[in-house]
TORKOL-4160 file (C-alpha; in steps of 0.2 Angstrom, whole numbers, padded with zeros to 4 digits, m for minus):
359
<pt num="1" X="0000" Y="0000" Z="0001"/>
<pt num="2" X="0006" Y="0018" Z="m0004"/>
<pt num="3" X="0010" Y="0028" Z="0011"/>
<pt num="4" X="0008" Y="0047" Z="0012"/>
<pt num="5" X="0021" Y="0057" Z="0022"/>
<pt num="6" X="0013" Y="0071" Z="0032"/>
<pt num="7" X="0022" Y="0087" Z="0033"/>
<pt num="8" X="0018" Y="0090" Z="0054"/>
<pt num="9" X="0034" Y="0085" Z="0063"/>
<pt num="10" X="0023" Y="0073" Z="0073"/>
<pt num="11" X="0017" Y="0063" Z="0060"/>
<pt num="12" X="0036" Y="0063" Z="0053"/>
<pt num="13" X="0040" Y="0054" Z="0069"/>
<pt num="14" X="0026" Y="0042" Z="0071"/>
<pt num="15" X="0029" Y="0036" Z="0052"/>
<pt num="16" X="0047" Y="0033" Z="0057"/>
<pt num="17" X="0043" Y="0024" Z="0073"/>
<pt num="18" X="0031" Y="0013" Z="0064"/>
<pt num="19" X="0043" Y="0007" Z="0050"/>
<pt num="20" X="0056" Y="0003" Z="0060"/>
<pt num="21" X="0048" Y="m0004" Z="0076"/>
<pt num="22" X="0057" Y="m0021" Z="0078"/>
<pt num="23" X="0040" Y="m0033" Z="0076"/>
<pt num="24" X="0038" Y="m0049" Z="0069"/>
<pt num="25" X="0051" Y="m0063" Z="0065"/>
<pt num="26" X="0060" Y="m0055" Z="0050"/>
<pt num="27" X="0067" Y="m0042" Z="0061"/>
<pt num="28" X="0084" Y="m0034" Z="0054"/>
<pt num="29" X="0099" Y="m0034" Z="0064"/>
<pt num="30" X="0103" Y="m0019" Z="0076"/>
<pt num="31" X="0116" Y="m0010" Z="0064"/>
<pt num="32" X="0104" Y="m0012" Z="0048"/>
<pt num="33" X="0091" Y="m0006" Z="0059"/>
<pt num="34" X="0101" Y="0009" Z="0065"/>
<pt num="35" X="0107" Y="0012" Z="0046"/>
<pt num="36" X="0090" Y="0011" Z="0041"/>
<pt num="37" X="0084" Y="0023" Z="0054"/>
<pt num="38" X="0099" Y="0035" Z="0051"/>
<pt num="39" X="0095" Y="0035" Z="0033"/>
<pt num="40" X="0075" Y="0040" Z="0038"/>
<pt num="41" X="0081" Y="0054" Z="0047"/>
<pt num="42" X="0093" Y="0063" Z="0034"/>
<pt num="43" X="0078" Y="0061" Z="0022"/>
<pt num="44" X="0066" Y="0069" Z="0035"/>
<pt num="45" X="0078" Y="0083" Z="0040"/>
<pt num="46" X="0078" Y="0085" Z="0021"/>
<pt num="47" X="0060" Y="0087" Z="0019"/>
<pt num="48" X="0059" Y="0100" Z="0033"/>
<pt num="49" X="0073" Y="0110" Z="0027"/>
<pt num="50" X="0063" Y="0112" Z="0008"/>
<pt num="51" X="0046" Y="0115" Z="0018"/>
<pt num="52" X="0054" Y="0130" Z="0027"/>
<pt num="53" X="0063" Y="0136" Z="0010"/>
<pt num="54" X="0047" Y="0136" Z="0003"/>
<pt num="55" X="0038" Y="0145" Z="0017"/>
<pt num="56" X="0051" Y="0158" Z="0019"/>
<pt num="57" X="0045" Y="0175" Z="0011"/>
<pt num="58" X="0054" Y="0183" Z="m0003"/>
<pt num="59" X="0057" Y="0202" Z="0000"/>
<pt num="60" X="0041" Y="0212" Z="m0004"/>
<pt num="61" X="0046" Y="0222" Z="m0019"/>
<pt num="62" X="0031" Y="0233" Z="m0017"/>
<pt num="63" X="0036" Y="0253" Z="m0019"/>
<pt num="64" X="0021" Y="0255" Z="m0006"/>
<pt num="65" X="0024" Y="0254" Z="0012"/>
<pt num="66" X="0006" Y="0251" Z="0020"/>
<pt num="67" X="0011" Y="0257" Z="0038"/>
<pt num="68" X="0019" Y="0273" Z="0033"/>
<pt num="69" X="0015" Y="0291" Z="0038"/>
<pt num="70" X="0001" Y="0293" Z="0024"/>
<pt num="71" X="m0008" Y="0278" Z="0033"/>
<pt num="72" X="m0005" Y="0285" Z="0050"/>
<pt num="73" X="m0008" Y="0305" Z="0049"/>
<pt num="74" X="m0017" Y="0308" Z="0033"/>
<pt num="75" X="m0037" Y="0305" Z="0032"/>
<pt num="76" X="m0039" Y="0289" Z="0022"/>
<pt num="77" X="m0049" Y="0299" Z="0008"/>
<pt num="78" X="m0031" Y="0307" Z="0004"/>
<pt num="79" X="m0020" Y="0293" Z="0005"/>
<pt num="80" X="m0022" Y="0287" Z="m0015"/>
<pt num="81" X="m0019" Y="0305" Z="m0019"/>
<pt num="82" X="m0003" Y="0308" Z="m0008"/>
<pt num="83" X="0002" Y="0290" Z="m0016"/>
<pt num="84" X="m0001" Y="0293" Z="m0034"/>
<pt num="85" X="0010" Y="0309" Z="m0034"/>
<pt num="86" X="0022" Y="0300" Z="m0024"/>
<pt num="87" X="0023" Y="0312" Z="m0008"/>
<pt num="88" X="0027" Y="0296" Z="0001"/>
<pt num="89" X="0042" Y="0291" Z="m0011"/>
<pt num="90" X="0052" Y="0309" Z="m0013"/>
<pt num="91" X="0067" Y="0301" Z="m0018"/>
<pt num="92" X="0062" Y="0305" Z="m0036"/>
<pt num="93" X="0057" Y="0325" Z="m0032"/>
<pt num="94" X="0074" Y="0325" Z="m0024"/>
<pt num="95" X="0082" Y="0318" Z="m0040"/>
<pt num="96" X="0073" Y="0330" Z="m0049"/>
<pt num="97" X="0076" Y="0344" Z="m0038"/>
<pt num="98" X="0095" Y="0344" Z="m0031"/>
<pt num="99" X="0104" Y="0345" Z="m0049"/>
<pt num="100" X="0092" Y="0360" Z="m0053"/>
<pt num="101" X="0097" Y="0367" Z="m0035"/>
<pt num="102" X="0116" Y="0364" Z="m0040"/>
<pt num="103" X="0110" Y="0376" Z="m0057"/>
<pt num="104" X="0104" Y="0388" Z="m0048"/>
<pt num="105" X="0120" Y="0390" Z="m0037"/>
<pt num="106" X="0131" Y="0390" Z="m0053"/>
<pt num="107" X="0119" Y="0401" Z="m0061"/>
<pt num="108" X="0121" Y="0415" Z="m0047"/>
<pt num="109" X="0139" Y="0410" Z="m0044"/>
<pt num="110" X="0134" Y="0408" Z="m0025"/>
<pt num="111" X="0119" Y="0407" Z="m0016"/>
<pt num="112" X="0103" Y="0409" Z="m0026"/>
<pt num="113" X="0089" Y="0421" Z="m0024"/>
<pt num="114" X="0078" Y="0413" Z="m0009"/>
<pt num="115" X="0060" Y="0417" Z="m0019"/>
<pt num="116" X="0069" Y="0411" Z="m0034"/>
<pt num="117" X="0074" Y="0395" Z="m0026"/>
<pt num="118" X="0056" Y="0393" Z="m0018"/>
<pt num="119" X="0048" Y="0394" Z="m0035"/>
<pt num="120" X="0059" Y="0381" Z="m0042"/>
<pt num="121" X="0057" Y="0369" Z="m0026"/>
<pt num="122" X="0036" Y="0371" Z="m0029"/>
<pt num="123" X="0039" Y="0369" Z="m0047"/>
<pt num="124" X="0049" Y="0353" Z="m0046"/>
<pt num="125" X="0037" Y="0344" Z="m0034"/>
<pt num="126" X="0021" Y="0351" Z="m0043"/>
<pt num="127" X="0030" Y="0343" Z="m0059"/>
<pt num="128" X="0035" Y="0328" Z="m0055"/>
<pt num="129" X="0020" Y="0324" Z="m0045"/>
<pt num="130" X="0009" Y="0329" Z="m0062"/>
<pt num="131" X="0021" Y="0317" Z="m0071"/>
<pt num="132" X="0019" Y="0302" Z="m0059"/>
<pt num="133" X="0000" Y="0304" Z="m0061"/>
<pt num="134" X="0002" Y="0304" Z="m0081"/>
<pt num="135" X="0012" Y="0290" Z="m0080"/>
<pt num="136" X="m0001" Y="0281" Z="m0069"/>
<pt num="137" X="m0015" Y="0285" Z="m0079"/>
<pt num="138" X="m0006" Y="0278" Z="m0094"/>
<pt num="139" X="0001" Y="0262" Z="m0085"/>
<pt num="140" X="m0015" Y="0257" Z="m0076"/>
<pt num="141" X="m0017" Y="0242" Z="m0086"/>
<pt num="142" X="0000" Y="0236" Z="m0085"/>
<pt num="143" X="0004" Y="0240" Z="m0065"/>
<pt num="144" X="m0008" Y="0227" Z="m0059"/>
<pt num="145" X="0005" Y="0215" Z="m0065"/>
<pt num="146" X="0021" Y="0221" Z="m0060"/>
<pt num="147" X="0028" Y="0216" Z="m0041"/>
<pt num="148" X="0032" Y="0234" Z="m0037"/>
<pt num="149" X="0018" Y="0243" Z="m0043"/>
<pt num="150" X="0003" Y="0232" Z="m0040"/>
<pt num="151" X="m0003" Y="0241" Z="m0026"/>
<pt num="152" X="m0003" Y="0259" Z="m0032"/>
<pt num="153" X="m0018" Y="0269" Z="m0032"/>
<pt num="154" X="m0025" Y="0268" Z="m0047"/>
<pt num="155" X="m0024" Y="0252" Z="m0054"/>
<pt num="156" X="m0028" Y="0245" Z="m0037"/>
<pt num="157" X="m0044" Y="0254" Z="m0037"/>
<pt num="158" X="m0043" Y="0266" Z="m0023"/>
<pt num="159" X="m0047" Y="0280" Z="m0035"/>
<pt num="160" X="m0056" Y="0281" Z="m0052"/>
<pt num="161" X="m0049" Y="0285" Z="m0066"/>
<pt num="162" X="m0062" Y="0301" Z="m0067"/>
<pt num="163" X="m0055" Y="0306" Z="m0050"/>
<pt num="164" X="m0036" Y="0304" Z="m0056"/>
<pt num="165" X="m0040" Y="0315" Z="m0072"/>
<pt num="166" X="m0048" Y="0329" Z="m0060"/>
<pt num="167" X="m0032" Y="0326" Z="m0048"/>
<pt num="168" X="m0021" Y="0329" Z="m0064"/>
<pt num="169" X="m0029" Y="0345" Z="m0070"/>
<pt num="170" X="m0028" Y="0353" Z="m0051"/>
<pt num="171" X="m0008" Y="0348" Z="m0051"/>
<pt num="172" X="m0006" Y="0357" Z="m0069"/>
<pt num="173" X="m0016" Y="0371" Z="m0064"/>
<pt num="174" X="m0006" Y="0373" Z="m0049"/>
<pt num="175" X="0010" Y="0371" Z="m0059"/>
<pt num="176" X="0004" Y="0384" Z="m0073"/>
<pt num="177" X="0002" Y="0398" Z="m0058"/>
<pt num="178" X="0020" Y="0397" Z="m0056"/>
<pt num="179" X="0023" Y="0404" Z="m0073"/>
<pt num="180" X="0018" Y="0420" Z="m0067"/>
<pt num="181" X="0033" Y="0421" Z="m0056"/>
<pt num="182" X="0047" Y="0416" Z="m0069"/>
<pt num="183" X="0054" Y="0428" Z="m0084"/>
<pt num="184" X="0046" Y="0426" Z="m0101"/>
<pt num="185" X="0062" Y="0416" Z="m0107"/>
<pt num="186" X="0060" Y="0403" Z="m0093"/>
<pt num="187" X="0040" Y="0401" Z="m0098"/>
<pt num="188" X="0045" Y="0396" Z="m0115"/>
<pt num="189" X="0054" Y="0381" Z="m0109"/>
<pt num="190" X="0043" Y="0376" Z="m0097"/>
<pt num="191" X="0030" Y="0376" Z="m0109"/>
<pt num="192" X="0041" Y="0364" Z="m0121"/>
<pt num="193" X="0043" Y="0353" Z="m0106"/>
<pt num="194" X="0024" Y="0348" Z="m0104"/>
<pt num="195" X="0024" Y="0338" Z="m0122"/>
<pt num="196" X="0040" Y="0329" Z="m0114"/>
<pt num="197" X="0030" Y="0325" Z="m0099"/>
<pt num="198" X="0016" Y="0317" Z="m0108"/>
<pt num="199" X="0025" Y="0308" Z="m0120"/>
<pt num="200" X="0037" Y="0297" Z="m0107"/>
<pt num="201" X="0025" Y="0286" Z="m0100"/>
<pt num="202" X="0021" Y="0280" Z="m0117"/>
<pt num="203" X="0038" Y="0277" Z="m0123"/>
<pt num="204" X="0041" Y="0260" Z="m0117"/>
<pt num="205" X="0029" Y="0254" Z="m0128"/>
<pt num="206" X="0039" Y="0258" Z="m0143"/>
<pt num="207" X="0056" Y="0261" Z="m0137"/>
<pt num="208" X="0069" Y="0253" Z="m0128"/>
<pt num="209" X="0075" Y="0272" Z="m0122"/>
<pt num="210" X="0062" Y="0277" Z="m0110"/>
<pt num="211" X="0075" Y="0282" Z="m0099"/>
<pt num="212" X="0083" Y="0296" Z="m0110"/>
<pt num="213" X="0065" Y="0304" Z="m0111"/>
<pt num="214" X="0065" Y="0302" Z="m0093"/>
<pt num="215" X="0080" Y="0310" Z="m0090"/>
<pt num="216" X="0076" Y="0325" Z="m0103"/>
<pt num="217" X="0062" Y="0328" Z="m0093"/>
<pt num="218" X="0069" Y="0325" Z="m0076"/>
<pt num="219" X="0081" Y="0340" Z="m0077"/>
<pt num="220" X="0074" Y="0351" Z="m0088"/>
<pt num="221" X="0074" Y="0363" Z="m0073"/>
<pt num="222" X="0094" Y="0365" Z="m0076"/>
<pt num="223" X="0090" Y="0373" Z="m0090"/>
<pt num="224" X="0076" Y="0387" Z="m0084"/>
<pt num="225" X="0089" Y="0389" Z="m0068"/>
<pt num="226" X="0100" Y="0398" Z="m0080"/>
<pt num="227" X="0087" Y="0406" Z="m0090"/>
<pt num="228" X="0078" Y="0415" Z="m0077"/>
<pt num="229" X="0094" Y="0419" Z="m0068"/>
<pt num="230" X="0105" Y="0425" Z="m0083"/>
<pt num="231" X="0091" Y="0424" Z="m0097"/>
<pt num="232" X="0104" Y="0415" Z="m0107"/>
<pt num="233" X="0108" Y="0397" Z="m0107"/>
<pt num="234" X="0127" Y="0396" Z="m0109"/>
<pt num="235" X="0136" Y="0380" Z="m0117"/>
<pt num="236" X="0141" Y="0376" Z="m0101"/>
<pt num="237" X="0124" Y="0375" Z="m0093"/>
<pt num="238" X="0119" Y="0364" Z="m0107"/>
<pt num="239" X="0134" Y="0352" Z="m0105"/>
<pt num="240" X="0128" Y="0350" Z="m0087"/>
<pt num="241" X="0111" Y="0346" Z="m0092"/>
<pt num="242" X="0117" Y="0334" Z="m0104"/>
<pt num="243" X="0128" Y="0327" Z="m0091"/>
<pt num="244" X="0113" Y="0326" Z="m0079"/>
<pt num="245" X="0102" Y="0316" Z="m0093"/>
<pt num="246" X="0117" Y="0303" Z="m0094"/>
<pt num="247" X="0117" Y="0301" Z="m0075"/>
<pt num="248" X="0099" Y="0299" Z="m0076"/>
<pt num="249" X="0099" Y="0286" Z="m0090"/>
<pt num="250" X="0112" Y="0278" Z="m0079"/>
<pt num="251" X="0104" Y="0276" Z="m0063"/>
<pt num="252" X="0087" Y="0273" Z="m0070"/>
<pt num="253" X="0094" Y="0259" Z="m0081"/>
<pt num="254" X="0099" Y="0252" Z="m0062"/>
<pt num="255" X="0081" Y="0255" Z="m0058"/>
<pt num="256" X="0074" Y="0246" Z="m0073"/>
<pt num="257" X="0082" Y="0231" Z="m0071"/>
<pt num="258" X="0071" Y="0228" Z="m0056"/>
<pt num="259" X="0056" Y="0227" Z="m0067"/>
<pt num="260" X="0066" Y="0217" Z="m0080"/>
<pt num="261" X="0057" Y="0201" Z="m0079"/>
<pt num="262" X="0040" Y="0211" Z="m0078"/>
<pt num="263" X="0043" Y="0220" Z="m0091"/>
<pt num="264" X="0047" Y="0205" Z="m0103"/>
<pt num="265" X="0031" Y="0197" Z="m0099"/>
<pt num="266" X="0021" Y="0212" Z="m0103"/>
<pt num="267" X="0029" Y="0218" Z="m0119"/>
<pt num="268" X="0037" Y="0233" Z="m0112"/>
<pt num="269" X="0055" Y="0240" Z="m0117"/>
<pt num="270" X="0067" Y="0249" Z="m0108"/>
<pt num="271" X="0087" Y="0252" Z="m0108"/>
<pt num="272" X="0088" Y="0237" Z="m0094"/>
<pt num="273" X="0081" Y="0222" Z="m0109"/>
<pt num="274" X="0091" Y="0235" Z="m0121"/>
<pt num="275" X="0109" Y="0232" Z="m0112"/>
<pt num="276" X="0105" Y="0214" Z="m0106"/>
<pt num="277" X="0121" Y="0207" Z="m0098"/>
<pt num="278" X="0131" Y="0221" Z="m0104"/>
<pt num="279" X="0123" Y="0231" Z="m0093"/>
<pt num="280" X="0137" Y="0235" Z="m0082"/>
<pt num="281" X="0150" Y="0241" Z="m0098"/>
<pt num="282" X="0135" Y="0252" Z="m0104"/>
<pt num="283" X="0132" Y="0260" Z="m0084"/>
<pt num="284" X="0151" Y="0264" Z="m0086"/>
<pt num="285" X="0149" Y="0272" Z="m0101"/>
<pt num="286" X="0136" Y="0283" Z="m0095"/>
<pt num="287" X="0143" Y="0288" Z="m0079"/>
<pt num="288" X="0159" Y="0292" Z="m0087"/>
<pt num="289" X="0151" Y="0304" Z="m0099"/>
<pt num="290" X="0143" Y="0312" Z="m0084"/>
<pt num="291" X="0158" Y="0315" Z="m0076"/>
<pt num="292" X="0168" Y="0322" Z="m0091"/>
<pt num="293" X="0154" Y="0334" Z="m0096"/>
<pt num="294" X="0152" Y="0341" Z="m0078"/>
<pt num="295" X="0171" Y="0343" Z="m0077"/>
<pt num="296" X="0171" Y="0352" Z="m0093"/>
<pt num="297" X="0157" Y="0362" Z="m0088"/>
<pt num="298" X="0163" Y="0367" Z="m0073"/>
<pt num="299" X="0180" Y="0372" Z="m0078"/>
<pt num="300" X="0172" Y="0383" Z="m0092"/>
<pt num="301" X="0161" Y="0391" Z="m0078"/>
<pt num="302" X="0178" Y="0395" Z="m0071"/>
<pt num="303" X="0172" Y="0384" Z="m0055"/>
<pt num="304" X="0187" Y="0384" Z="m0041"/>
<pt num="305" X="0196" Y="0369" Z="m0034"/>
<pt num="306" X="0183" Y="0365" Z="m0022"/>
<pt num="307" X="0172" Y="0359" Z="m0037"/>
<pt num="308" X="0185" Y="0349" Z="m0042"/>
<pt num="309" X="0186" Y="0340" Z="m0023"/>
<pt num="310" X="0166" Y="0335" Z="m0026"/>
<pt num="311" X="0168" Y="0329" Z="m0044"/>
<pt num="312" X="0181" Y="0317" Z="m0036"/>
<pt num="313" X="0169" Y="0311" Z="m0024"/>
<pt num="314" X="0155" Y="0309" Z="m0039"/>
<pt num="315" X="0167" Y="0298" Z="m0048"/>
<pt num="316" X="0172" Y="0287" Z="m0033"/>
<pt num="317" X="0152" Y="0286" Z="m0028"/>
<pt num="318" X="0150" Y="0280" Z="m0047"/>
<pt num="319" X="0163" Y="0269" Z="m0044"/>
<pt num="320" X="0156" Y="0261" Z="m0029"/>
<pt num="321" X="0139" Y="0261" Z="m0038"/>
<pt num="322" X="0146" Y="0251" Z="m0053"/>
<pt num="323" X="0157" Y="0239" Z="m0041"/>
<pt num="324" X="0140" Y="0235" Z="m0031"/>
<pt num="325" X="0129" Y="0233" Z="m0047"/>
<pt num="326" X="0121" Y="0215" Z="m0049"/>
<pt num="327" X="0108" Y="0212" Z="m0063"/>
<pt num="328" X="0100" Y="0197" Z="m0054"/>
<pt num="329" X="0098" Y="0205" Z="m0037"/>
<pt num="330" X="0083" Y="0215" Z="m0039"/>
<pt num="331" X="0084" Y="0223" Z="m0020"/>
<pt num="332" X="0100" Y="0229" Z="m0024"/>
<pt num="333" X="0095" Y="0239" Z="m0038"/>
<pt num="334" X="0082" Y="0248" Z="m0027"/>
<pt num="335" X="0096" Y="0253" Z="m0016"/>
<pt num="336" X="0107" Y="0259" Z="m0029"/>
<pt num="337" X="0093" Y="0269" Z="m0038"/>
<pt num="338" X="0091" Y="0278" Z="m0021"/>
<pt num="339" X="0109" Y="0280" Z="m0017"/>
<pt num="340" X="0111" Y="0292" Z="m0032"/>
<pt num="341" X="0102" Y="0306" Z="m0020"/>
<pt num="342" X="0121" Y="0307" Z="m0013"/>
<pt num="343" X="0127" Y="0311" Z="m0032"/>
<pt num="344" X="0115" Y="0326" Z="m0030"/>
<pt num="345" X="0121" Y="0332" Z="m0014"/>
<pt num="346" X="0137" Y="0332" Z="m0020"/>
<pt num="347" X="0133" Y="0340" Z="m0035"/>
<pt num="348" X="0126" Y="0356" Z="m0024"/>
<pt num="349" X="0140" Y="0355" Z="m0014"/>
<pt num="350" X="0152" Y="0356" Z="m0028"/>
<pt num="351" X="0143" Y="0370" Z="m0035"/>
<pt num="352" X="0143" Y="0381" Z="m0019"/>
<pt num="353" X="0162" Y="0377" Z="m0016"/>
<pt num="354" X="0166" Y="0379" Z="m0034"/>
<pt num="355" X="0159" Y="0397" Z="m0033"/>
<pt num="356" X="0167" Y="0400" Z="m0016"/>
<pt num="357" X="0184" Y="0397" Z="m0024"/>
<pt num="358" X="0180" Y="0403" Z="m0042"/>
<pt num="359" X="0194" Y="0408" Z="m0053"/>
């Protein structure tokens, strides 16, 4: 008769005892009985180990933490809107704002005007949040199938599509109100940014380079910082912006490796799928281009030795990222993406010290 082995430890012990209890005439010898018992014990230990492995929870890759400050402190009806515009995950806002602040410092050759700094900070927050809402509207049918995005408010049904559109209109209206506080040159640059923000979420459907489009949009404020401060955008400022675009392609590619398997299943594209196993080579190239463009731009602007010190720190930080990067570690990709906030902080510090020690 076929015997079934229960997963319960007590049943395992009873099963073992029943098989190897010395009954009947054909009892095996002591040595054979002991050997069989040891074999059975080893088998059951292996089974227990497998059960423990199966029951061990994998790290939750969702980008929403359900017991955070949004859940604890905001009214329940506000929570989905805070999450759709990523107020609970401000890393993207910081990565948009920090290079923009560095550009404001370089354009002013020192500390920027406080009111201008405030307007640009608010603009970065509003445009990044509007971009996230647009992204979630466009990707609502994909997000539910991706481990990282499955709990986002729109795809999980916490808000309706109509509510998302109304919220987006309010975000864009608030962002548009800031146009009254910048010069005409900067207003035209701001208007040019809007279609790029709307195009980005669609890019992953037809090109392997959506990260490049995102880099253009994310760092657009660097150009506007110069246009509003100096009423011109010199070649060095464009080089700083291009360097930031290269930087964005690099760190957002690292981020894209975390979603690579989901993107393959859904038929979406990214630089991570484009680069594949050669990701480290491509990342090295983009980070090298970033460093070279930023160093040249700093020299052309007359930045002092303090700028060079922080450029060296940024290069070391890039080396650390490349050394740590692992295509097969999704959790590590998230950590490296977040670590790029330090690149932005170092860039600001370099702009400040470079201005203070300018030639």
